C-alpha positions as CSV (number, residue, x, y, z in Angstrom):
1,X,59.3,216.9,104.8
2,X,60.3,219.9,107.0
3,X,62.8,222.4,105.3
4,X,65.7,221.5,107.2
5,X,65.2,218.0,106.5
6,X,65.0,218.6,102.8
7,X,67.9,220.8,102.8
8,X,70.1,217.9,104.7
9,X,68.9,215.4,102.1
10,X,69.9,217.5,98.9
11,X,73.1,218.4,100.5
12,X,74.1,215.0,102.0
13,X,72.4,212.8,99.2
14,X,71.8,209.9,101.4
15,X,68.4,209.2,102.9
16,X,66.9,206.4,101.1
17,X,64.5,207.3,98.0
18,X,62.2,204.2,98.7
19,X,61.5,205.6,102.1
20,X,63.2,208.9,103.4
21,X,61.9,207.7,107.0
22,X,65.3,205.5,107.4
23,X,68.7,206.3,106.0
24,X,72.6,206.5,106.5
25,X,74.1,208.7,108.9
26,X,78.1,208.9,109.4
27,X,80.4,211.7,110.7
28,X,80.4,213.9,107.4
29,X,76.6,213.6,106.9
30,X,76.0,214.5,110.4
31,X,77.9,217.5,110.1
32,X,76.3,218.6,107.1
33,X,73.2,218.0,108.6
34,X,74.3,220.4,111.3
35,X,75.5,223.3,109.3
36,X,71.5,223.3,108.0
37,X,70.7,224.5,111.1
38,X,69.7,228.5,111.1
39,X,68.5,228.5,115.0
40,X,69.9,225.8,116.9
41,X,71.2,222.2,117.1
42,X,71.4,219.5,119.7
43,X,73.7,216.2,119.4
44,X,73.4,213.4,122.1
45,X,75.2,210.2,121.8
46,X,77.9,207.9,123.6
47,X,80.6,210.2,121.9
48,X,81.3,212.7,119.0
49,X,83.7,212.5,116.0
50,X,85.6,215.1,114.8
51,X,83.6,216.2,111.9
52,X,80.5,216.7,113.6
53,X,82.4,218.4,116.3
54,X,83.7,221.0,114.1
55,X,80.3,221.7,112.5
56,X,79.0,222.2,115.9
57,X,81.9,224.8,116.7
58,X,81.3,226.4,113.4
59,X,77.5,226.8,114.1
60,X,78.4,228.2,117.7
61,X,80.4,230.7,116.4
62,X,77.5,231.8,113.8
63,X,74.6,231.4,116.2
64,X,76.2,231.3,119.8
65,X,77.3,228.7,121.6
66,X,74.2,228.7,123.7
67,X,72.4,227.7,120.9
68,X,74.3,224.2,120.9
69,X,73.2,221.2,123.1
70,X,75.5,218.5,123.2
71,X,75.3,215.5,125.7
72,X,77.8,212.4,125.9
73,X,79.0,209.9,128.1
74,X,82.3,211.7,128.8
75,X,84.4,208.4,129.6
76,X,87.4,206.7,128.5
77,X,86.0,203.8,127.6
78,X,83.5,205.3,125.1
79,X,86.6,206.9,123.6
80,X,88.7,203.4,123.9
81,X,85.6,201.9,121.8
82,X,85.6,204.3,118.9
83,X,82.5,206.3,119.9
84,X,84.4,209.5,119.9
85,X,87.7,211.3,120.6
86,X,88.6,213.7,123.4
87,X,90.2,216.0,120.4
88,X,86.3,216.5,119.4
89,X,85.2,217.0,122.9
90,X,88.4,219.6,123.0
91,X,87.0,221.3,120.0
92,X,83.9,221.7,121.5
93,X,85.1,223.5,124.3
94,X,87.2,225.6,122.7
95,X,84.3,226.9,121.1
96,X,82.5,228.0,124.1
97,X,80.2,224.9,124.0
98,X,79.3,223.3,127.2
99,X,79.6,219.6,127.0
100,X,77.3,217.5,129.5
101,X,77.7,214.2,130.5
102,X,74.9,211.4,130.9
103,X,76.9,208.1,131.9
104,X,76.0,205.2,130.1
105,X,73.9,206.6,126.7
106,X,74.5,204.2,123.9
107,X,71.7,205.5,121.8
108,X,72.1,208.9,119.7
109,X,69.9,211.5,118.2
110,X,71.1,214.9,116.4
111,X,68.8,218.1,115.8
112,X,68.9,220.8,113.6
113,X,66.2,223.5,114.2
114,X,63.0,221.2,114.8
115,X,64.2,218.5,112.2
116,X,65.9,215.5,113.9
117,X,67.2,211.9,113.5
118,X,67.8,209.0,116.0
119,X,70.8,206.7,114.8
120,X,73.0,203.8,115.6
121,X,76.4,205.2,116.3
122,X,79.5,203.2,115.2
123,X,82.0,202.0,117.6
124,X,85.0,202.0,115.1
125,X,87.0,199.3,117.4
126,X,84.6,197.1,115.8
127,X,83.8,198.4,112.2
128,X,83.7,201.4,109.9
129,X,81.2,203.4,109.8
130,X,78.5,203.2,107.1
131,X,78.8,204.6,104.2
132,X,76.1,203.8,101.7
133,X,72.3,202.3,101.6
134,X,71.3,199.7,101.7
135,X,72.9,199.9,105.6
136,X,70.6,202.6,107.2
137,X,71.2,203.3,110.7
138,X,68.9,206.1,111.3
139,X,65.4,206.8,111.4
140,X,63.4,210.4,110.9
141,X,61.9,211.7,114.2
142,X,58.5,213.1,114.1
143,X,58.4,217.1,115.4
144,X,56.4,215.7,118.8
145,X,59.5,213.2,119.0
146,X,62.1,215.9,118.3
147,X,60.5,218.4,121.1
148,X,60.1,215.4,123.6
149,X,63.9,214.6,123.3
150,X,64.7,218.0,123.5
151,X,62.8,219.0,126.4
152,X,64.6,216.0,128.5
153,X,68.2,217.5,127.6
154,X,68.4,221.4,126.9
155,X,66.8,224.0,129.4
156,X,66.9,226.3,126.3
157,X,65.3,223.9,123.8
158,X,62.2,223.5,126.4
159,X,61.8,227.2,127.0
160,X,61.8,227.8,122.9
161,X,59.4,224.6,122.5
162,X,57.0,226.2,124.9
163,X,57.1,229.6,123.5
164,X,56.5,228.0,120.0
165,X,53.6,226.1,121.0
166,X,50.3,226.7,119.4
167,X,48.1,225.5,122.0
168,X,48.2,225.8,125.7
169,X,47.6,221.9,126.0
170,X,51.2,221.8,124.1
171,X,52.3,224.0,126.3
172,X,51.5,222.4,129.5
173,X,52.3,219.0,127.7
174,X,55.9,220.1,127.3
175,X,56.4,221.5,130.6
176,X,55.4,218.2,132.0
177,X,58.2,216.4,130.7
178,X,60.8,215.4,133.3
179,X,64.4,216.6,132.8
180,X,66.1,215.1,135.5
181,X,65.9,211.4,137.4
182,X,64.5,213.4,140.5
183,X,62.2,215.1,138.2
184,X,60.7,211.7,137.1
185,X,60.8,210.3,140.7
186,X,58.6,213.4,141.4
187,X,56.2,212.7,138.6
188,X,56.3,209.3,139.4
189,X,53.9,206.9,136.9
190,X,51.8,210.1,135.6
191,X,54.7,210.8,133.2
192,X,54.7,208.3,130.0
193,X,58.1,207.6,130.1
194,X,58.4,206.7,134.0
195,X,58.5,203.1,133.6
196,X,62.0,204.0,131.9
197,X,64.4,204.9,134.4
198,X,67.1,206.4,132.1
199,X,66.4,209.9,132.3
200,X,69.5,211.4,131.3
201,X,70.0,214.3,133.9
202,X,73.1,214.9,132.1
203,X,76.2,216.8,134.4
204,X,78.4,219.5,132.5
205,X,82.0,218.4,131.9
206,X,84.7,220.4,134.0
207,X,88.2,220.7,133.3
208,X,89.0,217.9,136.2
209,X,86.8,215.5,134.4
210,X,88.9,216.5,131.2
211,X,92.0,216.1,132.7
212,X,91.2,212.8,134.4
213,X,90.3,211.2,130.8
214,X,93.4,212.8,129.3
215,X,95.9,211.3,131.8
216,X,94.4,207.7,131.5
217,X,94.5,208.1,127.5
218,X,98.5,209.1,127.7
219,X,99.2,206.3,130.1
220,X,97.5,203.8,127.9
221,X,96.7,205.4,124.2
222,X,93.9,203.6,122.0
223,X,94.8,201.7,119.3
224,X,94.1,202.8,115.6
225,X,91.0,201.6,114.9
226,X,91.2,201.0,111.3
227,X,94.5,199.0,112.3
228,X,92.5,196.9,115.0
229,X,89.8,196.1,112.6
230,X,91.9,195.3,109.7
231,X,93.5,192.7,112.2
232,X,90.6,191.4,113.3
233,X,89.7,190.1,109.8
234,X,92.2,187.6,109.5
235,X,92.1,186.7,113.1
236,X,88.8,185.3,112.6
237,X,90.8,182.8,110.0
238,X,93.7,181.7,111.2
239,X,96.1,182.0,114.8
240,X,99.9,181.4,115.0
241,X,100.4,177.9,116.8
242,X,102.9,176.0,119.1
243,X,102.6,172.6,119.8
244,X,105.4,171.1,121.8
245,X,105.9,167.5,123.9
246,X,108.3,168.7,126.8
247,X,109.9,166.2,129.1
248,X,109.1,163.0,127.0
249,X,112.0,162.1,125.2
250,X,113.7,160.1,127.8
251,X,115.8,158.7,125.4
252,X,117.7,162.2,124.9
253,X,118.6,162.6,128.6
254,X,122.3,162.1,129.3
255,X,124.0,161.7,132.7
256,X,127.2,163.6,133.3
257,X,130.2,161.1,134.5
258,X,131.7,162.9,137.6
259,X,135.1,164.6,137.2
260,X,135.9,162.1,140.5
261,X,134.9,159.3,137.8
262,X,136.7,160.8,134.5
263,X,139.9,161.3,136.2
264,X,140.3,157.4,136.9
265,X,142.3,157.4,133.5
266,X,145.3,158.3,134.9
267,X,147.1,160.2,132.0
268,X,145.4,163.5,130.6
269,X,145.5,161.6,127.4
270,X,143.3,158.8,128.0
271,X,141.0,161.3,130.5
272,X,140.4,163.4,127.3
273,X,139.7,160.6,125.1
274,X,136.8,158.7,128.0
275,X,133.2,160.0,127.3
276,X,132.0,162.5,129.7
277,X,128.2,161.5,129.7
278,X,126.3,158.4,128.8
279,X,122.8,157.6,127.5
280,X,120.0,157.5,130.3
281,X,118.4,154.7,128.1
282,X,119.1,152.8,125.1
283,X,118.0,154.4,121.9
284,X,115.7,151.7,121.0
285,X,114.6,151.2,124.4
286,X,110.9,150.4,124.9
287,X,110.3,153.7,127.0
288,X,111.5,155.9,124.3
289,X,108.8,158.7,122.9
290,X,109.8,158.4,119.2
291,X,106.2,157.3,118.2
292,X,104.6,160.2,120.4
293,X,107.3,162.3,118.6
294,X,106.7,161.2,115.2
295,X,102.7,161.6,115.7
296,X,103.2,165.0,117.0
297,X,105.1,166.0,114.0
298,X,102.4,164.8,111.9
299,X,99.5,166.5,113.5
300,X,101.7,169.9,113.2
301,X,102.7,169.4,109.6
302,X,98.9,168.4,108.8
303,X,97.1,171.3,110.7
304,X,100.0,174.1,111.7
305,X,102.2,174.2,108.8
306,X,105.2,175.9,109.1
307,X,105.7,179.4,107.5
308,X,109.5,178.7,107.3
309,X,112.6,179.4,109.5
310,X,111.5,181.1,112.4
311,X,108.3,182.7,111.5
312,X,106.2,180.0,113.1
313,X,103.4,177.7,112.5
314,X,99.8,178.7,111.2
315,X,96.4,177.0,112.4
316,X,93.0,177.8,110.7
317,X,90.3,178.3,113.4
318,X,88.0,176.4,111.2
319,X,90.1,173.3,111.8
320,X,91.3,173.8,115.6
321,X,88.4,171.9,116.8
322,X,89.6,168.7,114.7
323,X,93.0,169.5,116.1
324,X,92.3,169.6,119.5
325,X,90.6,166.2,119.3
326,X,93.4,164.7,117.6
327,X,95.5,166.2,120.4
328,X,93.6,164.9,123.2
329,X,94.1,161.4,122.0
330,X,97.8,162.1,121.9
331,X,97.4,163.3,125.3
332,X,96.0,159.9,126.5
333,X,99.0,158.3,124.8
334,X,101.2,160.4,126.7
335,X,99.4,159.6,129.7
336,X,100.2,155.7,129.0
337,X,103.9,156.6,128.2
338,X,104.0,158.2,131.6
339,X,102.9,155.1,133.4
340,X,105.1,153.1,131.3
341,X,108.2,155.2,132.0
342,X,107.1,155.2,135.9
343,X,107.3,151.4,135.8
344,X,109.8,150.8,133.7
345,X,112.5,153.4,133.7
346,X,114.1,152.4,137.1
347,X,115.4,149.1,136.0
348,X,116.6,150.7,132.7
349,X,118.4,153.4,134.7
350,X,119.7,150.3,137.2
351,X,121.2,148.4,133.7
352,X,122.9,151.6,132.4
353,X,124.5,152.4,136.0
354,X,125.9,148.6,136.4
355,X,127.5,149.0,132.5
356,X,129.2,152.4,133.6
357,X,130.5,150.8,136.9
358,X,131.3,147.2,135.2
359,X,133.5,150.0,132.9
360,X,135.1,151.8,135.2
361,X,136.0,149.4,138.0
362,X,139.0,147.8,136.4
363,X,140.4,151.5,136.8
364,X,139.1,152.2,140.3
365,X,140.8,148.9,141.8
366,X,144.2,149.5,139.7
367,X,144.4,153.3,140.9
368,X,142.0,153.9,143.8
369,X,141.2,157.6,144.1
370,X,142.0,159.1,147.7
371,X,138.3,159.4,148.5
372,X,137.9,156.0,148.3
373,X,141.1,155.0,150.0
374,X,140.1,157.4,152.9
375,X,136.9,155.4,153.7
376,X,137.3,152.0,152.8
377,X,138.5,149.3,155.6
378,X,141.8,147.7,154.7
379,X,144.8,149.7,153.0
380,X,143.2,148.5,149.3
381,X,139.8,148.8,148.8
382,X,137.6,145.5,147.9
383,X,135.5,144.9,144.5
384,X,132.5,145.5,146.5
385,X,133.8,148.8,148.1
386,X,134.6,150.1,145.0
387,X,131.5,149.5,143.1
388,X,129.7,150.9,145.8
389,X,131.9,154.1,145.6
390,X,131.5,154.1,141.7
391,X,127.8,153.3,142.1
392,X,127.2,156.2,144.9
393,X,129.5,158.7,142.4
394,X,127.7,158.0,139.2
395,X,123.9,158.1,140.9
396,X,124.8,162.2,141.5
397,X,124.3,163.0,138.0
398,X,121.2,160.6,137.2
399,X,117.8,162.3,137.7
400,X,115.0,161.5,139.9
401,X,112.4,159.1,138.1
402,X,109.5,161.2,139.4
403,X,110.9,164.4,138.0
404,X,111.2,163.2,134.7
405,X,107.7,162.0,134.8
406,X,106.2,165.1,136.2
407,X,108.0,167.3,133.6
408,X,106.2,165.1,130.6
409,X,103.8,167.5,129.0
410,X,102.0,168.1,125.7
411,X,102.1,172.1,125.4
412,X,99.2,173.9,123.2
413,X,99.7,177.7,122.6
414,X,97.9,179.6,120.6
415,X,98.5,183.4,119.5
416,X,96.5,185.8,117.6
417,X,98.5,187.9,114.7
418,X,99.5,191.4,114.5
419,X,99.6,194.4,112.6
420,X,103.0,194.2,112.0
421,X,102.8,190.8,110.7
422,X,100.0,191.7,108.2
423,X,102.2,194.7,106.9
424,X,104.5,191.8,105.4
425,X,103.1,191.1,101.8
426,X,105.2,187.9,102.0
427,X,103.2,186.7,105.2
428,X,99.7,186.5,103.4
429,X,101.1,184.9,99.9
430,X,102.7,182.0,102.1
431,X,99.3,181.8,104.3
432,X,97.4,181.3,100.9
433,X,99.9,178.8,99.7
434,X,99.8,176.9,102.7
435,X,95.8,176.8,102.6
436,X,94.9,177.1,98.8
437,X,91.4,176.4,99.4
438,X,90.4,179.2,101.8
439,X,88.3,181.9,100.3
440,X,91.2,184.3,100.8
441,X,89.2,186.8,98.0
442,X,86.6,187.4,100.2
443,X,88.8,188.1,103.2
444,X,91.4,190.7,101.3
445,X,88.4,192.6,100.2
446,X,87.3,192.7,103.7
447,X,90.8,193.4,105.0
448,X,90.6,196.4,102.6
449,X,87.3,197.8,104.0
450,X,88.1,197.5,107.4
451,X,91.4,199.7,106.8
452,X,89.2,202.8,105.2
453,X,89.7,205.7,107.6
454,X,87.5,208.5,107.4
């Protein structure tokens, strides 16, 4: 093992004992590895976290910033995914290190002197960085691979490699390595990497690029990654559910008696005693939605039990397919209910209106309202004229049948939980009580692990 690699292994203590070719690299250990450099260091990846950035800044103070090579995908999306932070880039630039950007890069490698590792960077939005074996995310690069990688991103390292080359052939090979897309186009298929179009061709990150990213992150700050991961643990288990039948309960509709009819009582005392509304249909009507309401209630209580009060209902995601199938059956019944209402409602409405007319017509004939007297043929309105006037007045408060039917629907809404919800210890206790057969112990362990922040 090369000296720098050995120092790294001894200080970090994370290389797999069974095969040091593979190891675990996270931010603290990358920082330790960078700190082992005595001549130069290079970091390439989509983004950079604070600990490696501080290690590079410290190395720049010791060796000079020109001995440090940093190449990132400097982009706000990268930072929102948790590959790195703007603060870490600021630390590098404040240390005099030139940060270059290669859009789209997602693999990463880190080099200290002539030792290096390729590793898979961790998007903190999805998971925490690996902590220990057996979760290797990195492999050691050979000296030739390190030279090849450095020559593609750093003119300084290319010059150093050529100076340290032991043979003319090795120097010629290093000189032939393309550093940019234009170099590759010129060399064409003669280069071993020619089929791979992704030569980095990094460009320096200037103040304008930093300001642009900074402003976008101010407008919409990234979420706290440990919080997002914790929420995601329980998002996989359950959701809030809202299940409602709207507009189907025809039996709950009331029709308001117009003031022109209410005043027929004559005296204020009698007027106040008369009802101001009446049921659109009878309680036990054949077009009542009571059976649908009861079936939905049973589905809600079974699959989406209430947390109590106004705290909503919870449904297990694993049971949603079964719930949705049964809701599909309920929708078919709702469609049948709509057809029945379309067919039968008008005759129910007519019967109700006729009953109200029969109730009020003696009052109309006894004390004809001015509106009726002004429009009747004779001095005294006939029975037919009084009934016609009453019907027209009462129908003003009767809804249109088509409008009632079109408003009938089964609403099915789901909403993911939030971190504010999870912070309430009673919430998870209630969920466990509602669904006692779920392996909540495993979820709780994953929840605690997801919240571990470095």
